[in-house]
N, C-alpha and C positions, 0 to 999 in steps of 0.2 A: 504493500500500500504506500503510495507516494504522500509524503507530508508536505504541507504548504510551507513556503519560506516565511520566516519571521518578518513582521511588518517593519517599515521604516520607523514608525512612531515608537514601537517597543525597543528597537535597536538603539535609538537615541535615548530613550528613558533609561535603559539599562546602562548605557555608557555614562550619562551624566551622574547617575547614582553611584557608579563605580569611581568616578573622579572625586565625588564628595566623600566616599568611604575611604579613599586613599589618604585623606587628611588625618585619619586616625590610624593609619597603617603602622606596623612595627618596622616596615622597610623605610629607611631614611630617604632613599632616592624617590620612592613613590610619593612620600610626603612632600618632598621638595618640588617635584614636578607639578603635583596638584596645587600646591600653594602658589607657585608662580603663575599657573594658568588662571586660577580663581581670583587672585588679588588684583588683577588689572582688567577692567571691563573690556578694553579694546582687545587685549590678548585673548580673553575668554570668547569674545564675539568672533574673532578670527579663527580660533580653534573650532568653535562650534560649527561655523559655516563650512570649514574644510572637512571636518569629521562627518557632517551631514551628507556631503557629496559621496563620501566613501560608503556610508550606510545606505544611501539611496541605491548605489550600484549593487549592494548585497540584497536589498529588498526586491530589486527587479529581477532576481534570479528565478523566481517562480516557485521552485520546489526546494525543499530543505537540502537535499543531497548536493545540488548545484551551488546552493548558498554556502555550504560548508567548504566546498572546494574554493569558491571565490574568497571566502574569509581567510583561508590559508594563504592564498596568493597576496591578499592585502596585508596580512601579517608579515610576510617576507619583505614586502616593499617598505613597510614602516620600520622594520628592524634595520634594513639596509640604510634607510634615510636618516636614522639617528646616529649612525656609526661614526661619522667624521667628528662631530663635536664631542662625542663620548670618548673618542681616542684623544683629542686635544685636552680634554678635561682630566683624563686618567694617566696619560703617558708623561714621561719626564722630558720629552722633547721641548726645547725652548729656543728662543732667539731665531737665528738664521735658518736652522733646521725646521723649526715650526713653520716659518714662512714658506719654506720649500714645499712642505706638505700641502699647505693651503693653496699655493700657486698651482700645484698639480691638479687639484680637484676643482678649484674656482679660478681658472686663469683669467687674467685681465682685470681683476678686481682689486681695489685697495684692501690691504691686509686687515686693517682695523674694522672697516665696514663689513668685510667678508666674515670675520669672526663674530661680530654682533648679529649679522643675518643668520649665520649658522647656529648660533645659540637659540634664536627664535624658532628656527626650523626644528631643532632638537626638541625643544619643549613641546611643540605640537605633535611631532611624530611619537615621542616617548609617551605622551598622554594617550594618543590614539592606540598605540601599541598595548598599553595597559588595558584599555577597553577591549581590544580585539582578543587578548588572552582570556579575559573574563567571559566574553561572548562565546568563545570556542569551548571553554571547559565547563562553565556554569550555566549558560543559557542554551546553547546548542547541545551541550552535554556530549561532546565527542570524546570518548575515552582515550583516543589516540592523539589528542591535541596537545595537552600541556607539556608532558614530559619530553616528547620529541622536539617540540618547539624550543624548550629551554636548552636542550642539548645542542640544537642547531645554533641558537644564539651564542652559546659558549664557544662553539667551533668558529662561527663567523667572526666573533670578536677577536679570537686568536689569529685567524687568517688575516683580518683587516689590519691588526697591529703589526704583523710580520710584513704585510704588503707595504704599509707606510714606512717601515724600517728600511725597505729596499729603495725608497725614494730619497733617502738621506745618505750622502756619502760618508762612509764610516769604515775605517781600517780594522775595526773590532772583529776579531775572529768569531766570537759568539754570535754577533749580528749576522755575519756572512753565513754561518752554519744554519741559523734560523731561516734565512731567506731560502735556503735549499729545501726547506720543508714545505714551501708553498704548493708544489704539485700534489703532495700527499694530503695537505689540508683541504685543497680544492676537491680532491677525490672524495674525502670524507664528507664534505659539505654536500656534494651531489648525491651521495648515498642517503644522507639524512633528508634531503629535500625530496627525493623519490619516496622514501619511507613515509614522510608526512603526507604527501599527495596521494599515495596509494597504500594506506595502512593495511588493508586486507592482504594484499600480496606480500607486504613487507613484514608480516608477523614474525617469521623466523629471525629476520635481521634485528627487529626491535627487541625480541626476547633475548637474543644473544648479547646485544648491547647493554640491556638492563642487567643481565647476569654479570657481565664484565665490570659493571660499576658497583655491584653489591659488595659491601665490605666483607672480608673473610677474616678468619682467625689470624691471618698474617698481617692484616692491615688495620684491624680494629684496635682501639686503645683498650687496655685491660685495667679498669679501675680497681678491681679487687687486689691485684698484685701491687698496684700503686699504693693502696691504703695499707697493705701489709708492710711495704717498705717504709712508710712513714712511722708505723707503730714500732718497728724495730729500732728506728732512730731515737 
């Protein structure tokens, strides 16, 4: 039986509720993004208008299965769109090297203006990404949505960081060895992207990946032994 797609009105209501809830989140980044979006009426209006266009595209899918697929593609685009400022924010690249990275992605633009514009883009993309994850896992209730997306984000962040390192001239041997990992990281990204878009056929891959990430006796901390060691001291 085909299920109807979720309406634009509900997608927007769920999204705005999620932004409000993020203000009380234990995740500091979620809190910060939500606060920056909500504290400025102009920023809020810009985000709401942009997000509404995305939700309209999802609502127009007609049936739920097509909507889920479209939501995943939207989530990928949002994740990719927030990556540049996230890299600038978290990396230790400064000065001339930082300007090199910006010039590569935003050629022909004044550096300061480009950074300010990229920050605004990041806020809107990060806010919509937060909403998209909520829609996929809690509203659409796709069991194969959240965990693979989180793993894809982790891999994409690693890939993007290494790619940006390749843009900066550096004699550092560790940096050069990391750049050599780019083809492998790209292959892993493609595997996860395929698994997210076609979870039914990718079940063996997803199960294997989850098992590989499950802590074992070799990797888990052993608090009992730790407490015994303290008691002996």
